[in-house]
Structure formats: structure tokens, C-alpha cells
MARTIBA-294815 format. One record per residue: chain; y, z, x of N, C-alpha, C in turn; residue number from 0. Coordinates in pm, 1 decimal. Layout:
<atoms>
ATOM  ch  nyy  nzz  nxx  cayy  cazz  caxx  cyy  czz  cxx  i
ATOM  A  Y  Z  X  Y  Z  X  Y  Z  X  NUM
...
</atoms>
This chain:
<atoms>
ATOM  ch  nyy  nzz  nxx  cayy  cazz  caxx  cyy  czz  cxx  i
ATOM  A  -1243.8  -752.3  1501.8  -1116.4  -894.6  1544.1  -1086.2  -839.2  1699.9  0
ATOM  A  -1091.8  -979.5  1744.2  -1020.4  -965.1  1876.8  -860.5  -988.2  1845.2  1
ATOM  A  -827.4  -887.9  1948.6  -684.3  -916.5  1950.9  -548.7  -805.5  1861.3  2
ATOM  A  -657.9  -767.7  1819.4  -591.4  -651.0  1731.6  -561.1  -542.5  1774.3  3
ATOM  A  -480.8  -475.1  1797.0  -404.4  -336.0  1820.1  -289.6  -289.9  1736.4  4
ATOM  A  -295.5  -169.6  1729.9  -224.0  -72.8  1604.3  -160.1  -11.3  1713.7  5
ATOM  A  23.5  -69.2  1647.0  88.3  -31.0  1820.0  129.7  129.6  1711.9  6
ATOM  A  198.7  100.7  1587.0  262.5  247.7  1510.5  266.9  250.0  1331.0  7
ATOM  A  319.6  366.2  1320.8  344.9  355.5  1173.6  476.3  405.7  1141.6  8
ATOM  A  564.1  402.1  1096.2  737.0  416.5  1098.8  708.2  452.9  865.3  9
ATOM  A  762.9  579.5  924.5  873.9  630.6  809.0  1010.4  551.7  818.6  10
ATOM  A  1067.3  545.6  646.8  1219.7  537.4  655.2  1270.4  669.1  595.0  11
ATOM  A  1342.3  690.0  681.6  1397.9  854.0  599.5  1553.5  847.5  608.6  12
ATOM  A  1596.0  917.7  515.1  1721.9  945.7  524.6  1906.8  981.1  590.1  13
ATOM  A  1791.2  1057.5  674.4  1898.6  1146.8  759.8  1824.3  1180.7  886.9  14
ATOM  A  1823.8  1076.2  1013.3  1693.4  1109.7  1105.3  1667.6  1261.4  1189.0  15
ATOM  A  1774.1  1324.4  1168.5  1844.3  1479.0  1268.6  1756.5  1564.7  1151.4  16
ATOM  A  1797.5  1530.3  1065.2  1690.4  1635.7  955.3  1514.0  1615.5  932.7  17
ATOM  A  1439.4  1460.7  992.7  1341.4  1406.5  993.4  1293.6  1510.9  1108.5  18
ATOM  A  1385.3  1456.6  1229.0  1330.5  1486.6  1333.3  1376.8  1590.7  1350.1  19
ATOM  A  1387.2  1712.0  1263.0  1350.5  1857.9  1280.9  1192.2  1901.1  1226.3  20
ATOM  A  1158.9  1814.4  1185.4  1037.6  1812.7  1137.1  897.5  1759.7  1243.2  21
ATOM  A  902.9  1616.2  1225.4  837.6  1501.5  1372.9  821.4  1578.4  1502.9  22
ATOM  A  980.1  1622.4  1529.9  980.3  1685.5  1685.9  960.8  1810.7  1659.5  23
ATOM  A  1079.7  1892.5  1631.7  1014.1  1987.0  1634.9  929.2  2054.3  1641.3  24
ATOM  A  784.2  2091.2  1451.0  732.8  2088.7  1435.8  574.3  2093.0  1462.1  25
ATOM  A  643.5  1912.5  1485.7  514.6  1883.5  1495.7  482.5  1774.0  1597.2  26
ATOM  A  638.1  1800.8  1720.0  581.9  1797.6  1848.7  534.4  1677.7  1916.7  27
ATOM  A  618.8  1589.3  1804.6  623.6  1485.4  1834.7  745.5  1442.6  1958.2  28
ATOM  A  729.1  1408.9  2098.1  777.4  1359.7  2148.1  913.0  1212.6  2160.7  29
ATOM  A  1119.4  1206.2  2203.0  1118.3  1126.0  2123.6  1142.8  1054.9  2242.6  30
ATOM  A  1050.7  940.8  2207.7  1080.7  808.2  2349.4  1192.6  709.7  2353.0  31
ATOM  A  1234.6  677.7  2209.3  1416.3  643.8  2239.4  1453.6  617.9  2110.0  32
ATOM  A  1572.8  619.1  2136.8  1667.8  599.0  1965.3  1742.4  478.6  2018.1  33
ATOM  A  1727.3  367.5  1880.2  1867.4  284.2  1909.3  1923.7  258.9  1785.3  34
ATOM  A  2061.7  257.6  1857.2  2176.4  253.0  1751.4  2159.0  141.4  1645.0  35
ATOM  A  2252.3  155.9  1539.6  2271.0  72.6  1445.7  2255.1  -109.5  1454.6  36
ATOM  A  2160.8  -165.7  1441.4  2140.9  -323.6  1448.0  2200.7  -385.4  1395.4  37
ATOM  A  2262.5  -463.8  1319.2  2359.6  -566.0  1207.1  2203.0  -654.0  1210.4  38
ATOM  A  2141.1  -738.6  1308.6  2027.2  -824.5  1288.4  1875.5  -803.8  1343.1  39
ATOM  A  1901.1  -649.3  1284.1  1720.3  -629.3  1275.6  1615.7  -675.9  1187.9  40
ATOM  A  1501.4  -702.5  1180.7  1466.3  -790.7  1140.7  1324.7  -667.3  1044.5  41
ATOM  A  1422.5  -511.6  1040.7  1387.0  -433.5  929.2  1481.0  -424.1  860.2  42
ATOM  A  1582.6  -462.5  822.6  1662.6  -495.2  687.2  1554.2  -621.2  632.6  43
ATOM  A  1497.9  -730.5  651.7  1389.3  -763.2  607.4  1315.5  -771.1  515.1  44
ATOM  A  1199.2  -708.6  640.3  1076.1  -630.9  590.6  1093.9  -519.1  521.2  45
ATOM  A  1142.9  -459.1  503.3  1160.1  -301.1  414.8  1251.8  -295.0  273.3  46
ATOM  A  1345.1  -495.3  296.6  1411.6  -516.3  195.2  1608.4  -363.9  180.3  47
ATOM  A  1635.2  -412.1  269.2  1747.1  -294.5  263.5  1844.0  -361.0  218.3  48
ATOM  A  1915.8  -302.0  208.6  2053.2  -382.5  102.1  2131.4  -441.4  255.8  49
ATOM  A  2154.9  -523.3  291.1  2275.6  -579.8  467.6  2343.0  -438.9  476.7  50
ATOM  A  2461.1  -430.6  365.4  2575.6  -236.8  404.7  2542.0  -168.0  388.9  51
ATOM  A  2366.7  -157.9  472.9  2338.4  -20.9  460.6  2323.1  15.8  643.6  52
ATOM  A  2344.1  102.1  706.0  2308.3  123.1  873.1  2220.3  223.6  907.4  53
ATOM  A  2174.9  146.6  1012.1  1973.9  204.7  1037.1  2052.5  230.8  1221.7  54
ATOM  A  1905.8  406.2  1223.6  1899.4  401.3  1331.1  1746.0  397.1  1318.6  55
ATOM  A  1662.3  312.4  1429.9  1559.6  342.9  1507.4  1528.2  402.8  1530.9  56
ATOM  A  1399.0  501.9  1546.1  1327.6  640.0  1689.9  1277.8  607.3  1641.4  57
ATOM  A  1159.4  617.2  1801.5  1044.9  576.2  1806.4  941.9  678.3  1937.3  58
ATOM  A  887.4  719.0  1824.5  774.7  900.9  1902.3  709.9  903.3  1934.6  59
ATOM  A  680.1  950.6  2036.7  526.7  977.7  2145.6  443.9  1085.6  2084.0  60
ATOM  A  341.3  1125.6  2132.4  266.7  1231.9  2239.1  211.9  1242.1  2338.1  61
ATOM  A  143.1  1389.1  2390.0  111.0  1387.4  2492.8  36.0  1279.6  2586.5  62
ATOM  A  -34.4  1185.8  2476.4  -192.1  1115.0  2481.6  -89.0  984.2  2429.6  63
ATOM  A  -8.3  931.7  2342.8  10.5  805.3  2279.4  124.3  801.4  2293.3  64
ATOM  A  160.7  646.7  2403.1  244.0  623.6  2347.8  322.6  535.7  2230.4  65
ATOM  A  458.6  615.9  2241.6  568.9  470.9  2093.1  450.9  497.8  1934.1  66
ATOM  A  389.5  514.4  1945.7  278.1  564.5  1771.6  339.2  608.7  1636.4  67
ATOM  A  472.2  661.4  1665.6  546.5  677.5  1564.1  688.7  631.2  1529.2  68
ATOM  A  710.2  597.3  1429.2  848.3  555.1  1454.0  904.8  585.3  1301.8  69
ATOM  A  1057.3  600.5  1344.9  1164.6  675.2  1233.7  1274.6  571.5  1230.3  70
ATOM  A  1282.1  527.1  1057.1  1419.0  413.1  1051.2  1528.7  488.1  971.2  71
ATOM  A  1608.2  544.6  1006.9  1666.2  587.6  946.1  1810.0  468.5  873.5  72
ATOM  A  1819.4  481.6  750.1  1875.6  390.8  642.2  2032.3  494.7  589.7  73
ATOM  A  2086.7  418.7  590.5  2226.6  598.7  567.4  2336.5  419.4  484.8  74
ATOM  A  2381.2  543.7  380.9  2512.6  426.1  329.0  2422.2  396.5  146.2  75
ATOM  A  2301.9  360.4  157.3  2242.2  353.0  39.2  2155.5  443.7  -24.2  76
ATOM  A  2161.9  464.0  -145.5  2048.4  563.1  -194.0  1878.3  541.7  -138.6  77
ATOM  A  1830.4  589.5  -97.1  1605.1  562.1  -132.8  1624.2  643.9  -244.1  78
ATOM  A  1567.8  571.1  -327.4  1471.1  611.8  -450.8  1408.6  657.6  -470.3  79
ATOM  A  1323.7  749.4  -463.7  1150.1  816.4  -444.3  1076.1  666.2  -530.4  80
ATOM  A  973.3  690.1  -442.0  891.0  595.7  -480.1  783.7  663.4  -618.1  81
ATOM  A  706.1  598.1  -667.5  636.2  633.7  -776.2  511.2  696.9  -713.4  82
ATOM  A  455.0  809.6  -794.7  362.7  877.8  -758.2  269.3  807.8  -818.7  83
ATOM  A  103.1  749.0  -759.8  57.6  833.3  -686.7  103.1  781.5  -522.7  84
ATOM  A  114.5  884.4  -418.2  155.1  843.8  -231.5  127.6  691.4  -260.1  85
ATOM  A  139.7  647.5  -150.4  31.4  487.2  -151.2  -18.5  483.7  -12.9  86
ATOM  A  65.3  621.6  92.2  25.5  579.2  240.8  68.7  749.7  274.7  87
ATOM  A  0.1  765.2  440.1  32.8  896.3  465.4  -3.7  882.9  602.5  88
ATOM  A  14.8  924.4  703.8  -7.1  927.2  835.5  -70.3  1048.0  811.8  89
ATOM  A  -200.4  1077.0  903.0  -318.2  1186.4  936.8  -311.0  1204.4  1048.7  90
ATOM  A  -276.2  1349.9  1106.0  -281.5  1419.1  1251.6  -360.5  1521.0  1248.5  91
ATOM  A  -413.0  1521.2  1402.6  -500.4  1598.8  1437.8  -466.2  1705.0  1542.3  92
ATOM  A  -473.1  1820.7  1486.0  -310.9  1940.7  1561.6  -385.7  2099.9  1590.8  93
ATOM  A  -356.1  2133.1  1682.9  -457.2  2275.8  1776.8  -366.2  2361.6  1669.1  94
ATOM  A  -339.0  2352.2  1654.2  -213.1  2513.1  1535.9  -180.5  2438.5  1407.3  95
ATOM  A  -303.5  2432.5  1329.9  -221.5  2426.8  1188.3  -105.7  2513.8  1101.2  96
ATOM  A  -172.4  2645.9  1179.2  -133.4  2725.6  1083.9  30.9  2768.6  1152.1  97
ATOM  A  37.4  2717.2  1287.3  192.3  2685.0  1319.0  313.5  2594.5  1227.6  98
ATOM  A  217.9  2457.0  1225.1  228.6  2375.8  1178.0  262.8  2352.2  989.8  99
ATOM  A  199.8  2433.0  988.1  261.1  2514.7  838.4  365.4  2569.4  814.4  100
ATOM  A  338.8  2679.1  863.6  515.4  2779.0  868.6  573.0  2743.7  898.8  101
ATOM  A  579.2  2650.5  998.8  772.5  2577.3  1063.5  770.5  2459.8  1012.4  102
ATOM  A  626.1  2447.6  903.1  718.4  2340.3  781.4  823.2  2399.9  641.5  103
ATOM  A  694.1  2556.8  641.4  736.0  2584.4  503.9  906.0  2616.4  540.7  104
ATOM  A  922.4  2673.9  695.3  1046.4  2726.2  693.4  1126.2  2621.4  683.1  105
ATOM  A  1173.8  2508.0  759.4  1210.8  2405.6  700.0  1237.1  2426.6  492.3  106
ATOM  A  1119.8  2393.5  504.8  1207.9  2413.3  209.9  1119.4  2267.5  281.2  107
ATOM  A  982.7  2181.9  317.4  862.6  2134.2  293.1  774.5  2235.2  234.8  108
ATOM  A  755.0  2108.4  125.4  592.6  2124.2  43.4  480.7  2125.4  151.5  109
ATOM  A  415.2  2227.3  140.2  301.6  2257.3  208.1  195.0  2243.2  67.8  110
ATOM  A  115.2  2128.9  59.2  25.6  2144.5  -1.8  -115.4  2306.7  35.8  111
ATOM  A  -193.9  2285.4  -104.8  -276.3  2390.5  -57.4  -386.3  2309.4  -0.4  112
ATOM  A  -462.2  2390.2  126.6  -531.3  2383.6  209.3  -732.6  2338.8  157.6  113
ATOM  A  -716.6  2244.0  227.7  -900.0  2216.9  216.3  -976.8  2213.8  291.5  114
ATOM  A  -1123.8  2232.8  278.7  -1158.4  2186.0  362.1  -1210.5  2095.3  421.7  115
ATOM  A  -1262.5  2065.4  538.1  -1263.7  1924.4  572.5  -1381.7  1893.3  590.3  116
ATOM  A  -1504.3  1802.6  537.0  -1599.9  1779.8  571.7  -1648.6  1663.7  619.9  117
ATOM  A  -1581.3  1574.3  728.0  -1651.9  1468.8  758.3  -1765.5  1390.4  771.0  118
ATOM  A  -1776.5  1240.3  719.1  -1938.6  1173.4  751.5  -1963.5  1205.9  836.5  119
ATOM  A  -1939.7  1226.0  945.8  -2054.1  1281.1  1008.0  -2130.4  1409.7  1081.2  120
ATOM  A  -2060.8  1537.1  950.5  -2122.6  1668.9  939.3  -1973.8  1775.8  997.7  121
ATOM  A  -1954.9  1741.0  1053.6  -1772.0  1820.8  1144.7  -1707.5  1885.5  1022.9  122
ATOM  A  -1669.1  2047.7  1022.1  -1642.6  2099.1  938.0  -1488.3  2139.4  981.5  123
ATOM  A  -1345.3  2079.2  865.6  -1275.0  2173.2  976.8  -1137.3  2225.2  868.0  124
ATOM  A  -1042.4  2145.6  904.8  -937.2  2289.6  810.5  -842.6  2117.2  745.5  125
ATOM  A  -780.3  2131.3  668.7  -686.0  1929.5  595.6  -632.2  2019.0  550.7  126
ATOM  A  -475.9  1988.9  566.7  -345.1  2011.4  467.9  -196.7  1919.8  490.8  127
ATOM  A  -141.0  1884.5  392.6  -67.1  1775.5  337.3  29.9  1876.9  328.9  128
ATOM  A  121.9  1796.9  397.3  257.1  1819.3  371.9  357.9  1718.8  324.8  129
ATOM  A  468.1  1721.0  273.2  529.7  1636.1  173.8  694.5  1654.7  297.2  130
ATOM  A  740.0  1535.9  410.6  901.1  1558.8  439.4  997.4  1561.3  377.6  131
ATOM  A  1096.7  1562.4  424.9  1207.6  1552.3  319.9  1193.8  1459.5  235.6  132
ATOM  A  1189.3  1311.7  284.2  1169.7  1142.1  235.5  1064.2  1175.0  109.8  133
ATOM  A  928.8  1232.1  142.2  828.4  1216.0  24.1  752.3  1124.4  73.0  134
ATOM  A  781.8  1111.5  229.0  633.3  1117.6  277.5  552.8  1163.8  380.6  135
ATOM  A  417.2  1193.5  354.6  284.9  1209.7  337.5  251.2  1252.1  471.0  136
ATOM  A  243.6  1375.2  535.3  207.7  1347.3  665.8  10.3  1462.6  664.3  137
ATOM  A  -74.7  1417.3  656.0  -217.1  1534.1  626.6  -216.9  1512.9  775.1  138
ATOM  A  -274.4  1662.0  836.8  -253.0  1771.7  966.1  -477.9  1800.1  954.9  139
ATOM  A  -541.0  1830.1  1039.0  -674.1  1873.2  1034.6  -719.6  1913.3  1171.1  140
ATOM  A  -740.8  1967.6  1127.9  -830.0  2017.2  1271.6  -960.4  2128.7  1227.2  141
ATOM  A  -1074.7  2048.2  1315.3  -1202.8  2032.3  1304.0  -1273.9  2194.3  1398.1  142
ATOM  A  -1298.9  2277.8  1288.6  -1321.2  2376.4  1357.7  -1520.5  2378.0  1443.5  143
ATOM  A  -1571.3  2330.4  1395.7  -1690.1  2292.7  1391.6  -1806.8  2127.8  1392.1  144
ATOM  A  -1886.9  2142.4  1534.6  -1935.6  1975.0  1563.2  -2104.1  2025.7  1493.5  145
ATOM  A  -2052.0  1916.4  1467.6  -2208.4  1859.2  1367.0  -2343.4  1881.0  1469.5  146
</atoms>
């Protein structure tokens, strides 16, 4: 389809600074910018956030991808846990899965058991799920051998 470009994924979080300890501090995302609360934000409608909540919006980049991820902080209301099974994830290729999992564990995050990744084209690697502070799923992987 022409005219289609993926802009970014977004996770809603209860505490932006806490979330950044993982997304910036462990995963290595760069903070592109943080927007202060905006009572006219379109996010209230599309995320079904009560108008009395206060939001901040943070956009993240990598060394090779600008503004590819966002975190929307919602304060002043309780973020109820989503029922499982989980319905979405971000998937990230990382250089050092051991450092990422160690950093996630140090923050007290749930790190799923590692699995062997077998790609459709025959490559072999490692994949590991990590659940952030707000029950958002991040799956990291590293390809070890080329088919």
C-alpha cells in the first residue's frame, strides 16, 4: 500500500520517570523530547483517558531510528491491569541480551524464560520477554547464526 509509513509505537505508563529507568536506562532508547501536560491532547479521546487525568508524552529514538517509540504518562487515575493474554508487544533487536535482562531484573521487572528463536528463513537466535512496570510486553532478540 503506498502512502503508509509506521511512525511509532506507544505504551501508556503510570510513572514516566520509572518507565524511563527501563526504556532509557536499560534498553538504551534516547529521549527525543518530553511534552508537558496538554489538556487538549487527542490522546484523551483515543486512549479513553478521563479528562481529570494529567498526561505527559515522551518520544524515544534509537541511534538509527528517530522518534520510533513513545510513552504516555497518565497521572491522577488508576491504570487498571489489562486482562491476559497480552494483546500487544514491541519487539527489539538488541546487541547484548544478557545486559538487558540483568538490567531489567535489577529493576525488579519480570523476565520470561529465554527461548531459542528460529526465524522463517532458518536463522537461529535468542528471544526473551520482559514485562515492564505497567504490564507492557517487550520482546528482545539477538540473531546468533545466519542461514
